[in-house]
C-alpha positions in Angstrom: 0.0 0.2 0.1 1.5 3.5 -0.8 2.2 5.9 1.6 0.9 9.4 1.1 3.8 10.6 -0.8 3.2 7.7 -3.3 6.0 5.3 -2.2 5.1 1.5 -0.8 5.8 2.3 3.2 9.1 0.8 4.3 9.6 -1.5 7.0 12.9 -2.7 8.3 13.0 -6.0 10.8 15.8 -6.2 13.4 16.1 -10.0 14.8 15.5 -9.4 18.5 14.6 -5.9 18.0 12.0 -3.6 17.2 10.5 -3.0 13.8 11.3 0.2 12.2 9.0 1.9 10.2 9.5 5.0 7.7 6.7 7.6 9.1 4.9 9.5 10.0 2.7 6.6 11.2 -0.9 5.7 12.8 -1.0 2.7 15.1 -4.4 1.3 15.9 -3.9 -0.8 19.3 -5.9 -3.8 20.1 -8.0 -1.8 22.0 -8.9 0.4 19.0 -7.0 3.5 20.3 -5.0 5.1 17.9 -1.2 6.6 18.5 0.6 8.7 16.2 4.1 9.9 15.4 5.1 12.3 12.9 8.7 11.3 13.0 10.8 10.4 9.9 11.2 6.9 11.5 9.5 5.0 14.1 10.8 2.1 16.4 7.5 0.0 17.0 7.7 -2.9 20.2 7.6 -6.4 19.4 8.2 -7.6 22.7 5.7 -5.5 24.5 8.1 -4.9 27.4 8.2 -1.3 26.3 7.1 1.1 29.3 5.5 3.4 26.1 4.2 0.6 23.8 3.6 0.6 20.8 7.3 2.4 20.8 10.1 0.7 21.7 12.4 2.0 24.8 14.8 -0.5 24.5 13.4 -2.8 27.2 14.1 -5.8 24.5 17.9 -5.5 25.4 19.4 -8.0 27.7 19.7 -6.9 30.7 23.4 -7.4 32.5 24.2 -6.5 36.3 26.8 -4.1 36.4 28.9 -6.7 38.4 28.9 -8.8 35.4 29.5 -6.7 32.5 33.6 -7.4 32.7 33.3 -11.1 32.8 30.9 -11.3 30.4 33.0 -9.5 28.0 36.3 -11.3 29.0 37.6 -8.4 30.7 38.7 -7.2 34.0 38.2 -3.8 35.8 39.8 -1.0 34.5 43.1 -1.7 36.2 43.0 -4.4 34.4 42.8 -7.3 36.9 40.0 -9.9 36.9 38.0 -11.4 39.4 39.6 -14.6 39.7 43.3 -12.7 40.2 41.8 -10.7 43.0 
């Protein structure tokens, strides 16, 4: 279906992330309410974790506790030491 500009509406699907839509857009929610945005591109939440649903607020990203970040990336603290060497 063409947009108001005559071009087809473009959606981009990112694995594990939101659906990116070239705007402006109107989104009809399951309860019948309508949310709209006049931005040139919007990110639509598909995980339903967003506090601002239907707009994505990056809640889909995996949360890591602060103490685990160095171990997960294979790094130690800023001084270069690892938790094992402490």
